[in-house]
VEXFI-579637 format. One record per residue: x, z, y negated of N, C-alpha, C in turn; residue in one letter. Coordinates in steps of 0.2 Angstrom, whole numbers, padded with zeros to 4 digits, always signed. Example, Ala and Ser with C-alpha at 12.3 -4.5 7.8 and 13.67 -1.06 7.14 Angstrom:
2
+0066+0039+0028+0062+0039+0022+0066+0039+0016A
+0064+0035+0011+0068+0036+0005+0064+0039+0000S
***
This chain:
437
+0074-0022+0033+0072-0026+0039+0065-0025+0040M
+0061-0031+0040+0054-0030+0039+0050-0031+0046N
+0054-0030+0051+0051-0031+0058+0050-0023+0060N
+0043-0021+0061+0042-0014+0062+0044-0012+0069S
+0045-0017+0074+0048-0015+0080+0055-0012+0080L
+0058-0014+0075+0065-0011+0075+0065-0004+0074F
+0060-0001+0070+0060+0006+0068+0055+0010+0073A
+0052+0006+0077+0047+0010+0081+0050+0014+0086A
+0046+0020+0088+0049+0024+0093+0048+0021+0100S
+0051+0024+0105+0051+0021+0111+0044+0021+0114A
+0040+0026+0112+0033+0026+0114+0029+0020+0111A
+0031+0018+0105+0027+0013+0102+0030+0006+0103D
+0035+0005+0107+0037-0001+0109+0033-0004+0115L
+0027-0006+0114+0023-0008+0119+0023-0016+0120T
+0021-0018+0126+0021-0025+0128+0015-0029+0123I
+0010-0025+0121+0005-0028+0117+0008-0030+0110E
+0012-0025+0108+0015-0027+0101+0020-0032+0102R
+0024-0032+0107+0029-0038+0108+0025-0045+0109I
+0020-0045+0113+0016-0051+0113+0013-0053+0107R
+0011-0049+0103+0008-0050+0096+0014-0053+0092A
+0020-0050+0092+0025-0053+0088+0027-0060+0090L
+0027-0061+0097+0029-0068+0099+0024-0073+0098A
+0018-0071+0097+0012-0076+0096+0012-0078+0089A
+0015-0074+0084+0015-0076+0077+0019-0082+0075R
+0016-0087+0072+0020-0093+0071+0026-0092+0066P
+0025-0086+0061+0030-0085+0056+0036-0081+0059D
+0035-0078+0065+0041-0074+0067+0045-0079+0072Q
+0049-0083+0068+0054-0087+0072+0060-0084+0071V
+0065-0086+0075+0072-0083+0075+0075-0084+0068E
+0078-0078+0066+0080-0077+0059+0087-0074+0059S
+0088-0071+0053+0094-0067+0052+0094-0061+0057L
+0088-0058+0058+0088-0052+0061+0084-0052+0067T
+0082-0058+0070+0078-0058+0076+0080-0064+0080L
+0080-0063+0087+0082-0068+0091+0078-0067+0098E
+0076-0073+0101+0073-0073+0107+0078-0075+0113Y
+0078-0072+0119+0082-0075+0124+0078-0075+0130K
+0078-0080+0134+0074-0080+0140+0077-0076+0146S
+0084-0076+0145+0088-0072+0151+0095-0071+0148E
+0098-0067+0152+0105-0065+0149+0110-0072+0149Y
+0114-0072+0144+0119-0077+0144+0125-0074+0140S
+0131-0077+0140+0137-0074+0136+0135-0075+0129A
+0131-0080+0127+0130-0081+0119+0125-0075+0117S
+0122-0071+0121+0118-0065+0119+0123-0060+0116L
+0129-0059+0120+0133-0054+0118+0136-0056+0111V
+0138-0063+0110+0140-0065+0103+0135-0064+0098T
+0128-0064+0099+0123-0063+0095+0123-0055+0093T
+0125-0051+0098+0125-0044+0096+0131-0043+0091I
+0136-0046+0092+0142-0045+0088+0140-0048+0081A
+0137-0054+0081+0135-0057+0074+0131-0052+0070A
+0126-0049+0074+0121-0045+0070+0124-0039+0068M
+0129-0036+0072+0132-0030+0070+0137-0031+0064A
+0139-0037+0063+0144-0039+0058+0140-0041+0051N
+0133-0041+0052+0129-0044+0046+0124-0038+0044T
+0118-0039+0046+0113-0034+0044+0109-0031+0049Y
+0112-0032+0056+0109-0029+0061+0103-0033+0063G
+0099-0031+0068+0093-0035+0070+0091-0033+0077G
+0087-0037+0080+0083-0036+0086+0084-0042+0091M
+0085-0041+0097+0085-0047+0102+0080-0045+0107I
+0076-0050+0109+0071-0049+0114+0072-0053+0120L
+0074-0050+0125+0076-0054+0131+0070-0054+0136V
+0069-0061+0138+0063-0062+0142+0057-0065+0138G
+0059-0069+0133+0055-0072+0129+0058-0079+0127I
+0055-0085+0128+0057-0091+0126+0058-0092+0119H
+0063-0095+0116+0063-0096+0109+0059-0101+0106D
+0058-0106+0111+0053-0112+0109+0049-0113+0116K
+0043-0115+0115+0039-0116+0121+0034-0121+0119V
+0032-0125+0124+0027-0131+0124+0020-0127+0124E
+0015-0131+0120+0008-0128+0120+0006-0127+0127P
+0003-0121+0128+0000-0120+0135+0005-0117+0140G
+0011-0116+0138+0016-0113+0142+0017-0106+0140V
+0017-0101+0144+0018-0094+0143+0025-0093+0139E
+0025-0089+0134+0031-0088+0130+0035-0082+0133R
+0031-0077+0134+0034-0070+0136+0034-0070+0144V
+0040-0071+0147+0041-0072+0154+0044-0066+0157V
+0048-0062+0153+0051-0056+0156+0057-0058+0160G
+0060-0052+0162+0066-0053+0166+0066-0046+0171V
+0071-0047+0176+0072-0041+0180+0076-0036+0175D
+0073-0030+0173+0076-0026+0168+0083-0024+0169A
+0084-0020+0175+0090-0016+0176+0096-0021+0177Q
+0095-0026+0181+0101-0031+0182+0103-0034+0175P
+0098-0036+0171+0099-0039+0165+0103-0034+0160T
+0100-0028+0160+0104-0023+0156+0111-0021+0158I
+0112-0021+0165+0119-0021+0168+0123-0026+0165D
+0121-0033+0165+0124-0038+0163+0126-0038+0156Q
+0122-0035+0152+0123-0035+0144+0128-0029+0143I
+0127-0024+0147+0132-0018+0146+0139-0021+0148V
+0140-0024+0154+0146-0027+0156+0149-0032+0151S
+0145-0036+0148+0147-0041+0143+0149-0038+0137G
+0146-0032+0135+0148-0029+0129+0155-0025+0130C
+0156-0023+0136+0162-0020+0138+0168-0024+0138S
+0167-0030+0141+0172-0035+0142+0173-0040+0137T
+0168-0042+0133+0169-0047+0128+0170-0045+0121I
+0167-0039+0119+0167-0036+0112+0173-0032+0111L
+0176-0033+0105+0182-0029+0103+0181-0026+0097D
+0180-0020+0096+0181-0015+0102+0174-0015+0106P
+0175-0013+0112+0169-0012+0116+0163-0008+0113P
+0157-0010+0113+0152-0007+0109+0145-0009+0112W
+0141-0004+0113+0134-0005+0115+0129-0004+0110E
+0124-0008+0109+0118-0007+0105+0113-0003+0109P
+0107-0002+0107+0102+0002+0110+0098-0003+0114A
+0096-0001+0120+0092-0005+0125+0085-0001+0126F
+0080-0005+0127+0073-0002+0129+0070-0007+0134F
+0067-0004+0139+0064-0008+0144+0057-0008+0143N
+0053-0013+0142+0046-0013+0141+0043-0018+0146V
+0040-0014+0151+0037-0018+0157+0031-0023+0154P
+0030-0028+0158+0025-0033+0156+0018-0030+0158L
+0018-0026+0163+0011-0023+0165+0007-0028+0168D
+0009-0033+0171+0005-0038+0174+0006-0038+0182D
+0009-0033+0185+0010-0033+0192+0016-0037+0194G
+0020-0040+0190+0026-0044+0191+0032-0040+0192S
+0032-0034+0190+0038-0029+0189+0044-0032+0185E
+0042-0037+0180+0046-0039+0176+0045-0036+0169R
+0050-0036+0164+0050-0033+0158+0053-0037+0153S
+0052-0035+0147+0055-0038+0141+0061-0032+0139V
+0067-0034+0138+0072-0030+0136+0073-0031+0129V
+0072-0025+0125+0073-0025+0118+0080-0022+0116V
+0084-0026+0113+0090-0024+0111+0090-0023+0103I
+0092-0017+0101+0092-0015+0094+0099-0015+0092R
+0101-0019+0087+0108-0019+0084+0108-0016+0077V
+0110-0009+0077+0110-0006+0071+0117-0007+0067D
+0118-0011+0062+0124-0012+0059+0127-0006+0056A
+0123-0001+0054+0125+0005+0051+0130+0009+0056N
+0129+0008+0062+0133+0012+0067+0138+0008+0071V
+0138+0002+0070+0143-0003+0074+0150-0002+0071A
+0155-0003+0075+0162-0002+0073+0164-0009+0070P
+0162-0010+0064+0163-0017+0061+0171-0017+0059R
+0174-0023+0060+0171-0029+0063+0171-0029+0070P
+0166-0032+0073+0166-0033+0080+0168-0040+0082V
+0173-0040+0086+0176-0047+0087+0175-0049+0094L
+0174-0056+0094+0174-0060+0101+0179-0065+0101V
+0184-0064+0105+0190-0069+0106+0193-0069+0099K
+0195-0063+0096+0198-0063+0090+0195-0066+0084L
+0189-0067+0085+0185-0070+0079+0179-0065+0078K
+0177-0065+0072+0171-0061+0070+0165-0065+0069A
+0160-0065+0074+0154-0068+0073+0150-0065+0067P
+0146-0069+0063+0141-0067+0058+0135-0070+0059I
+0130-0067+0057+0123-0070+0058+0121-0074+0052R
+0118-0080+0053+0115-0084+0048+0108-0085+0050L
+0104-0089+0046+0097-0089+0048+0096-0093+0054S
+0094-0089+0059+0092-0091+0066+0098-0094+0070G
+0104-0092+0068+0110-0095+0072+0116-0090+0070R
+0121-0091+0074+0128-0087+0073+0133-0092+0070N
+0137-0089+0066+0143-0093+0064+0149-0088+0064A
+0155-0090+0061+0161-0086+0062+0163-0085+0054T
+0165-0078+0054+0167-0076+0047+0173-0079+0045A
+0173-0081+0038+0179-0084+0035+0184-0078+0034D
+0190-0080+0031+0195-0075+0030+0193-0070+0025R
+0189-0072+0020+0187-0067+0015+0182-0062+0018A
+0177-0064+0022+0172-0060+0025+0175-0056+0030R
+0180-0058+0034+0183-0054+0039+0187-0048+0036L
+0191-0050+0030+0194-0044+0026+0189-0039+0024L
+0184-0042+0021+0179-0037+0019+0176-0032+0024Q
+0175-0035+0030+0172-0031+0036+0178-0026+0038L
+0184-0028+0038+0189-0024+0040+0191-0018+0035A
+0189-0019+0029+0190-0014+0024+0184-0009+0022R
+0179-0011+0025+0173-0007+0024+0173+0000+0026E
+0170+0005+0022+0169+0011+0025+0163+0011+0030E
+0162+0016+0034+0157+0015+0039+0150+0015+0035P
+0146+0010+0037+0139+0009+0034+0139+0006+0027S
+0145+0004+0024+0146+0002+0017+0143-0005+0016A
+0143-0009+0022+0141-0016+0021+0134-0017+0022G
+0130-0013+0024+0123-0014+0025+0118-0009+0022V
+0112-0011+0021+0107-0007+0018+0105-0002+0024L
+0104+0004+0022+0100+0009+0026+0093+0007+0028S
+0091+0009+0034+0084+0007+0035+0079+0011+0030M
+0081+0016+0027+0078+0020+0022+0078+0016+0015G
+0072+0016+0012+0072+0012+0005+0070+0017+0000Q
+0075+0021-0002+0074+0026-0007+0073+0023-0014S
+0068+0026-0018+0067+0024-0024+0067+0031-0029V
+0070+0030-0035+0070+0035-0039+0063+0037-0042M
+0061+0043-0043+0055+0045-0045+0054+0043-0053S
+0048+0041-0054+0046+0038-0061+0046+0044-0066P
+0047+0042-0073+0047+0047-0078+0041+0047-0082H
+0038+0053-0083+0031+0053-0086+0033+0054-0094M
+0032+0049-0098+0033+0050-0105+0028+0055-0108E
+0030+0059-0113+0026+0064-0116+0027+0063-0124R
+0021+0065-0127+0021+0064-0135+0025+0070-0138D
+0025+0071-0144+0028+0076-0148+0025+0083-0146F
+0019+0084-0144+0016+0090-0142+0017+0091-0134E
+0021+0087-0131+0022+0088-0124+0016+0086-0119G
+0012+0082-0122+0006+0080-0118+0008+0073-0115T
+0006+0072-0109+0008+0066-0105+0004+0060-0108G
+0008+0054-0109+0005+0048-0112+0001+0044-0106T
+0001+0046-0100-0003+0043-0095-0006+0048-0091A
-0011+0046-0087-0014+0051-0082-0010+0052-0076D
-0007+0046-0074-0002+0047-0069+0002+0040-0068F
+0008+0041-0066+0012+0035-0064+0014+0035-0057V
+0013+0029-0054+0014+0028-0047+0020+0023-0047L
+0025+0024-0042+0030+0020-0041+0032+0019-0034R
+0034+0012-0032+0036+0011-0026+0042+0005-0027T
+0045+0003-0022+0050-0002-0023+0054-0003-0016G
+0059-0007-0017+0063-0009-0011+0070-0011-0014I
+0075-0010-0009+0082-0012-0010+0083-0018-0006N
+0088-0022-0009+0089-0029-0006+0096-0030-0005L
+0099-0033+0000+0105-0036+0001+0106-0042-0004P
+0112-0044-0006+0112-0050-0010+0116-0056-0006M
+0113-0062-0007+0117-0067-0004+0123-0069-0009G
+0127-0074-0007+0133-0076-0011+0131-0078-0018D
+0126-0083-0018+0124-0085-0025+0120-0080-0029A
+0116-0076-0026+0112-0071-0029+0116-0066-0033G
+0122-0065-0030+0127-0060-0032+0130-0062-0039A
+0130-0068-0040+0134-0070-0047+0130-0074-0052W
+0125-0077-0049+0121-0081-0054+0116-0077-0058R
+0115-0079-0064+0110-0075-0068+0103-0077-0066P
+0098-0073-0068+0091-0074-0066+0089-0080-0071L
+0085-0085-0068+0083-0091-0072+0076-0089-0074S
+0074-0093-0079+0067-0092-0082+0062-0095-0076E
+0064-0100-0073+0060-0103-0068+0058-0098-0062R
+0064-0095-0060+0063-0090-0054+0058-0084-0056S
+0059-0082-0062+0055-0076-0065+0048-0078-0066V
+0047-0084-0068+0040-0087-0069+0037-0088-0062A
+0041-0090-0057+0038-0091-0051+0036-0084-0048A
+0040-0079-0049+0038-0072-0046+0032-0070-0050L
+0031-0071-0056+0025-0069-0060+0019-0073-0057A
+0019-0079-0056+0014-0083-0053+0012-0080-0046R
+0017-0078-0042+0015-0076-0035+0012-0069-0036A
+0014-0065-0041+0011-0058-0042+0004-0059-0044L
+0003-0064-0049-0004-0065-0051-0009-0068-0046D
-0006-0071-0041-0010-0074-0035-0011-0069-0029G
-0008-0063-0030-0008-0058-0024-0014-0053-0025S
-0014-0048-0021-0020-0043-0021-0019-0038-0027A
-0013-0038-0030-0012-0033-0035-0017-0033-0041F
-0018-0039-0045-0022-0039-0050-0029-0036-0049P
-0032-0038-0043-0038-0036-0042-0039-0028-0041S
-0033-0025-0037-0033-0018-0036-0032-0014-0043A
-0029-0017-0048-0028-0014-0054-0034-0014-0058L
-0038-0020-0058-0044-0020-0061-0049-0015-0058R
-0049-0014-0052-0054-0010-0049-0052-0003-0051N
-0046-0001-0052-0044+0006-0054-0046+0007-0061L
-0047+0002-0065-0050+0003-0072-0057+0005-0072G
-0061+0004-0067-0067+0007-0066-0072+0004-0072N
-0071-0002-0073-0076-0005-0078-0074-0005-0085G
-0068-0002-0086-0065-0001-0093-0061-0007-0096T
-0060-0012-0091-0055-0018-0093-0059-0024-0095I
-0058-0026-0101-0061-0032-0104-0057-0038-0103D
-0050-0036-0104-0045-0042-0104-0039-0039-0100Y
-0036-0044-0096-0029-0042-0093-0024-0048-0095A
-0018-0047-0096-0013-0052-0098-0011-0056-0092S
-0011-0054-0086-0007-0057-0081+0000-0055-0082G
+0004-0056-0076+0011-0054-0076+0015-0058-0081F
+0019-0056-0085+0023-0060-0090+0029-0056-0092R
+0034-0059-0094+0040-0055-0097+0038-0051-0102P
+0041-0045-0102+0039-0040-0107+0044-0035-0108F
+0047-0033-0113+0052-0028-0114+0059-0030-0112G
+0063-0026-0108+0070-0027-0107+0071-0032-0102H
+0072-0038-0104+0074-0044-0099+0081-0047-0101N
+0085-0047-0096+0092-0049-0098+0094-0054-0092R
+0100-0056-0092+0103-0061-0087+0102-0058-0080A
+0102-0052-0079+0102-0049-0072+0096-0044-0071R
+0092-0044-0076+0086-0039-0076+0080-0043-0078T
+0074-0042-0074+0068-0045-0076+0063-0040-0076A
+0059-0040-0081+0053-0035-0082+0047-0039-0083R
+0042-0038-0078+0036-0042-0079+0030-0037-0079L
+0026-0037-0085+0021-0032-0086+0014-0036-0085A
+0009-0032-0082+0002-0034-0082-0001-0028-0086W
-0004-0030-0092-0007-0026-0096-0015-0027-0097Q
-0019-0022-0097-0026-0022-0097-0028-0019-0104A
-0033-0022-0107-0036-0019-0113-0044-0018-0112S
-0046-0013-0115-0053-0011-0115-0057-0015-0121G
-0053-0019-0125-0056-0022-0131-0051-0023-0136G
-0052-0027-0141-0047-0029-0146-0046-0023-0151P
-0050-0018-0151-0049-0012-0156-0046-0006-0152S
-0045-0007-0146-0043-0001-0142-0036+0000-0142R
-0033+0005-0143-0026+0006-0143-0023+0008-0136I
-0027+0012-0133-0025+0015-0126-0026+0009-0121V
-0021+0008-0117-0022+0003-0112-0024+0007-0105R
-0030+0005-0103-0032+0009-0097-0028+0009-0091P
-0025+0003-0090-0021+0002-0084-0015-0003-0086V
-0009-0002-0083-0003-0006-0084+0001-0006-0078E
+0004-0011-0077+0009-0012-0071+0015-0015-0073A
+0021-0013-0071+0027-0016-0073+0031-0017-0066V
+0033-0023-0065+0037-0025-0059+0044-0027-0062V
+0049-0023-0060+0056-0024-0062+0061-0026-0057S
+0065-0031-0058+0070-0034-0054+0076-0033-0057V
+0081-0029-0053+0087-0028-0056+0093-0030-0051S
+0097-0035-0053+0102-0037-0049+0109-0033-0051L
+0113-0032-0046+0120-0029-0048+0123-0033-0053P
+0127-0029-0057+0131-0033-0063+0137-0036-0060E
+0140-0034-0055+0146-0036-0052+0145-0038-0045F
+0149-0042-0042+0148-0044-0035+0150-0038-0031Y
+0154-0033-0033+0156-0028-0029+0163-0028-0026G
+0165-0023-0024+0172-0023-0021+0172-0024-0013S
+0177-0023-0010+0177-0024-0003+0174-0018+0001A
+0174-0012-0003+0171-0006+0000+0163-0006-0001E
+0160-0010-0005+0153-0009-0006+0150-0016-0007T
+0144-0017-0005+0140-0023-0005+0135-0023-0011S
+0134-0028-0014+0129-0028-0020+0122-0027-0017P
+0118-0023-0021+0112-0022-0019+0107-0023-0025V
+0102-0027-0024+0097-0028-0029+0091-0023-0028A
+0087-0022-0033+0082-0017-0033+0075-0020-0036K
+0070-0019-0033+0063-0021-0035+0059-0015-0035V
+0056-0013-0041+0052-0008-0042+0046-0010-0045T
+0040-0006-0043+0034-0007-0046+0031+0000-0049V
+0030+0000-0055+0027+0006-0059+0019+0004-0060D
+0015+0008-0059+0008+0008-0061+0006+0014-0065I
+0004+0012-0072+0003+0017-0076-0004+0017-0078I
-0008+0023-0075-0015+0024-0076-0017+0028-0082A
-0021+0026-0086-0023+0029-0092-0031+0029-0093R
-0035+0028-0088-0042+0028-0088-0045+0034-0091V
-0042+0040-0089-0045+0046-0092-0043+0047-0099Q
-0037+0045-0101-0035+0046-0108-0039+0040-0112L
-0041+0035-0109-0044+0030-0113-0052+0032-0114Y
-0054+0035-0109-0061+0038-0110-0061+0043-0115A
-0056+0047-0116-0056+0052-0121-0055+0049-0128K
-0052+0043-0128-0051+0040-0135-0057+0037-0138S
-0062+0037-0134-0068+0033-0136-0073+0037-0141L
-0071+0044-0142-0074+0048-0147-0081+0049-0145G
-0086+0047-0149-0093+0049-0147-0095+0046-0140G
-0092+0040-0138-0094+0037-0132-0090+0040-0126M
-0086+0045-0127-0082+0047-0122-0085+0050-0116A
-0082+0050-0110-0085+0053-0104-0079+0056-0100W
-0080+0061-0096-0074+0064-0093-0073+0060-0086K
-0068+0056-0086-0067+0052-0080-0063+0055-0075H
-0065+0054-0069-0061+0057-0063-0060+0051-0058R
-0054+0050-0055-0052+0044-0051-0055+0046-0044Y
-0059+0041-0042-0062+0041-0035-0057+0040-0030A
-0058+0043-0024-0054+0042-0018-0054+0035-0016V
-0060+0031-0015-0059+0024-0013-0056+0020-0018P
-0056+0021-0025-0052+0017-0029-0044+0018-0028D
-0042+0024-0027-0035+0025-0025-0033+0022-0019L
-0038+0022-0014-0036+0018-0007-0035+0011-0009A
-0040+0008-0013-0039+0001-0014-0033-0001-0018I
-0031+0004-0023-0025+0003-0026-0019+0003-0022L
-0018+0008-0017-0013+0009-0013-0012+0003-0008F
-0018+0001-0006-0018-0005-0001-0016-0011-0004E
-0018-0012-0010-0017-0018-0014-0009-0019-0016G
-0006-0013-0017+0001-0012-0019+0005-0014-0013L
+0003-0011-0007+0007-0013-0001+0006-0020+0002L
+0000-0022+0001-0002-0029+0003+0002-0034-0001K
+0003-0033-0008+0007-0037-0012+0015-0037-0010T
+0017-0032-0008+0024-0032-0005+0026-0036+0001F
+0020-0037+0005+0021-0041+0011+0018-0048+0010V
+0015-0050+0004+0012-0056+0003+0018-0061+0004D
+0016-0067+0008+0022-0072+0009+0024-0075+0003P
+0020-0076-0002+0022-0079-0009+0027-0075-0013G
+0025-0068-0013+0029-0064-0017+0036-0063-0013V
+0035-0062-0006+0042-0061-0002+0046-0067-0003V
+0043-0073-0003+0048-0079-0004+0051-0079-0011E
+0048-0077-0016+0051-0077-0023+0056-0072-0023E
+0055-0066-0021+0060-0061-0021+0066-0063-0017I
+0065-0066-0011+0071-0068-0007+0075-0074-0011A
+0071-0078-0014+0074-0083-0018+0079-0081-0023R
+0076-0076-0027+0080-0073-0032+0087-0069-0029I
+0086-0066-0024+0092-0062-0021+0096-0067-0016A
+0094-0073-0015+0097-0078-0011+0098-0075-0004D
+0093-0073-0001+0093-0070+0006+0087-0073+0010I
+0088-0072+0016+0082-0074+0021+0076-0069+0019D
+0070-0072+0020+0064-0068+0019+0064-0062+0024T
+0067-0063+0030+0067-0057+0035+0071-0051+0032A
+0075-0052+0027+0078-0046+0024+0075-0043+0018L
+0069-0045+0016+0065-0042+0011+0061-0036+0015V
+0063-0030+0013+0061-0025+0017+0054-0023+0015A
+0050-0019+0019+0044-0016+0017+0045-0010+0013Q
+0041-0008+0008+0042-0002+0004+0041+0004+0009P
+0045+0009+0008+0045+0015+0013+0044+0022+0009R
+0043+0021+0002+0042+0027-0002+0037+0026-0007E
+0033+0031-0009+0028+0030-0014+0029+0037-0018L
+0030+0036-0025+0031+0042-0029+0025+0042-0034H
+0022+0048-0035+0016+0049-0040+0018+0055-0044L
+0018+0054-0051+0019+0059-0056+0013+0059-0060V
+0010+0065-0061+0004+0066-0065+0005+0070-0071A
+0001+0069-0076+0002+0073-0082-0001+0080-0081A
-0005+0081-0076-0009+0087-0075-0010+0088-0067Q
-0013+0093-0065-0014+0094-0058-0018+0089-0055Q
-0017+0087-0049-0020+0081-0046-0028+0083-0045I
-0029+0089-0044-0036+0091-0043-0040+0090-0049K
-0037+0089-0055-0040+0088-0061-0041+0080-0062E
-0038+0076-0058-0038+0069-0059-0043+0066-0054L
-0044+0069-0048-0048+0067-0043-0056+0068-0044L
-0060+0064-0042-0067+0065-0042-0068+0070-0037N
-0072+0076-0039-0072+0082-0034-0078+0081-0029S
-0082+0076-0029-0087+0075-0024-0084+0074-0017N
-0085+0079-0013-0083+0079-0006-0076+0083-0005G
-0073+0085-0011-0067+0089-0011-0068+0096-0013L
-0065+0101-0009-0065+0108-0011-0058+0111-0011Q
-0058+0115-0016-0051+0119-0017-0050+0124-0011E
-0044+0124-0009-0042+0129-0004-0040+0135-0007I
-0043+0141-0006-0041+0147-0010-0034+0148-0009P
-0031+0150-0015-0024+0152-0016-0019+0146-0012E
-0021+0140-0012-0017+0135-0009-0011+0132-0014A
-0012+0134-0020-0007+0132-0025-0010+0125-0028G
-0005+0122-0032-0007+0115-0035-0002+0110-0034A
-0003+0104-0036+0002+0099-0036+0000+0094-0042S
+0006+0092-0045+0006+0087-0050+0009+0080-0048A
+0009+0079-0041+0012+0073-0039+0015+0074-0032G
+0020+0070-0030+0023+0070-0024+0027+0064-0022G
+0030+0065-0017+0034+0059-0013+0030+0058-0007V
+0028+0052-0006+0024+0050+0000+0029+0045+0004F
+0031+0047+0010+0035+0043+0015+0031+0039+0019R
+0033+0033+0021+0029+0028+0025+0032+0029+0032A
+0027+0028+0037+0029+0028+0044+0033+0021+0046N
+0039+0022+0047+0043+0016+0048+0041+0012+0054P
+0037+0014+0059+0035+0010+0064+0029+0006+0063S
+0026+0007+0057+0020+0003+0055+0022-0004+0052L
+0019-0009+0054+0020-0015+0051+0015-0016+0045N
+0017-0016+0039+0012-0016+0034+0009-0023+0033L
+0011-0028+0036+0008-0035+0036+0002-0035+0040R
+0001-0030+0045-0005-0030+0049-0010-0025+0045D
-0016-0028+0044-0021-0025+0040-0023-0018+0042V
-0023-0017+0049-0025-0011+0052-0020-0005+0051N
-0013-0008+0052-0008-0003+0051-0007-0001+0044E
-0008-0006+0039-0008-0005+0032-0013+0000+0030R
-0019+0000+0033-0024+0005+0031-0022+0011+0034Q
-0019+0012+0040-0017+0018+0043-0012+0021+0038E
-0008+0018+0035-0003+0021+0031-0006+0023+0024Q
-0011+0019+0022-0014+0022+0016-0018+0028+0017V
-0021+0028+0023-0025+0034+0024-0021+0040+0025D
-0015+0039+0028-0010+0045+0029-0008+0048+0022D
-0007+0043+0017-0005+0045+0010-0010+0049+0007W
-0017+0046+0008-0022+0050+0004-0023+0057+0007L
-0022+0057+0014-0023+0064+0017-0017+0069+0014R
-0011+0066+0013-0006+0070+0011-0007+0072+0003Q
-0010+0067+0000-0012+0069-0007-0017+0074-0008L
-0022+0074-0004-0027+0080-0004-0024+0087-0002G
-0020+0087+0003-0017+0093+0006-0012+0096+0001L
-0008+0092-0002-0003+0094-0007-0006+0097-0013D
-0012+0094-0015-0016+0096-0021-0020+0103-0019A
-0020+0105-0013-0024+0111-0011-0031+0110-0010G
-0033+0104-0008-0040+0102-0007-0041+0100+0000L
-0047+0102+0002-0050+0100+0009-0055+0095+0008S
-0057+0091+0013-0062+0086+0013-0059+0079+0012G
-0053+0078+0011-0050+0071+0010-0051+0067+0016M
-0050+0070+0022-0051+0066+0028-0058+0063+0029E
-0063+0067+0027-0070+0065+0028-0071+0059+0023S
-0068+0059+0017-0069+0054+0012-0065+0048+0014L
-0060+0048+0017-0056+0043+0020-0060+0039+0025V
-0063+0043+0030-0067+0040+0035-0073+0037+0032V
-0076+0040+0027-0082+0037+0024-0080+0030+0021A
-0074+0030+0018-0072+0024+0014-0071+0018+0019H
-0068+0020+0025-0066+0015+0030-0073+0012+0033R
-0078+0017+0034-0084+0014+0037-0088+0010+0032E
-0087+0012+0025-0090+0007+0020-0087+0000+0020A
-0080+0000+0020-0077-0006+0020-0079-0010+0026V
-0079-0007+0032-0081-0011+0038-0088-0014+0038R
-0093-0010+0035-0100-0012+0034-0100-0018+0029K
-0096-0018+0024-0096-0023+0019-0093-0030+0021S
-0089-0029+0026-0085-0035+0029-0089-0041+0032A
***
């Protein structure tokens, strides 16, 4: 679920963030989001529908549509509204079940609030019935589950039918030669898991859809960030194109850089893989698609391969910041998100933001980083990579919050490597970016 308010802590559920969400033209009602100006019986049906589908969030005190010049965030009397919702959940839902409620004051002297309702499908007692029917959520509206869907809900093990808020990704493998030496300086991986729509679960990948994803990737921030990582070594880049293992339910798009026609070592390479489940799944499990991105950096190895022209390359912290940020920006790029959603046959609201970053290096991180501004901490040990978790309350579509996440990862990278000074380098990089804007 890509709405960061769903994962935000109670302290981070501010009226400023809610107003910003309501003001965004792209945040219309969807599979996982609904606005209500006040309590109504249909609100309880929406709770059941979200519980039976992918979960979601309902904001009470916000008009779903508004005329220009009319305030959209109007608020409600919080406690009476929550009492009505609790009573409705107790009397209308079968079995009775309550989602989580949060009271967010408007802070304008009106004593009104927006009531935030979080429906976590992982903990709901599915199926949740209303008048002996199981509501389900479609794009921006509710519907009723057919017999097959109702049977699937009834047979599910707890949490089997929905994706966890966590987006776990397997760590990448560092290939090594016959002497045990790594064939890359480091490999970086992130990715997301996706639910599957009915059509996406059975139809093969089409050449057209894979080509459209490649074009979206080429038009994103990714290629520029990859070129920047090359530090002037890249003469030519292929653009994203099918390469290697491509099958009916697997697509592999590679972006490959070259330092010249006679150079064997590729300084930078990126591989985007889309893997659809081979079978629709049983009643106990739901099909899950995976999108992973691997970045293979070899600039240091490329420098060594130049013989007499060789230099000892170290990766600069600003270059890593640009790479991390370009990677995250690509995963929230509207064009990329739209093509991923089209392949999986789901609403774009269900294309999650990446929540893990894996880094595997062929040697110690301190041997990869430019040491200017960094100092080794005595007896702090060493690191050849790590797993970097994302803050689930951050909305990576927002440039400031995306930069905050990147800065957190860089600080972790420095500390895990037994180095001090990373925070100062991060601050200096942000100041340089600000001045150049």
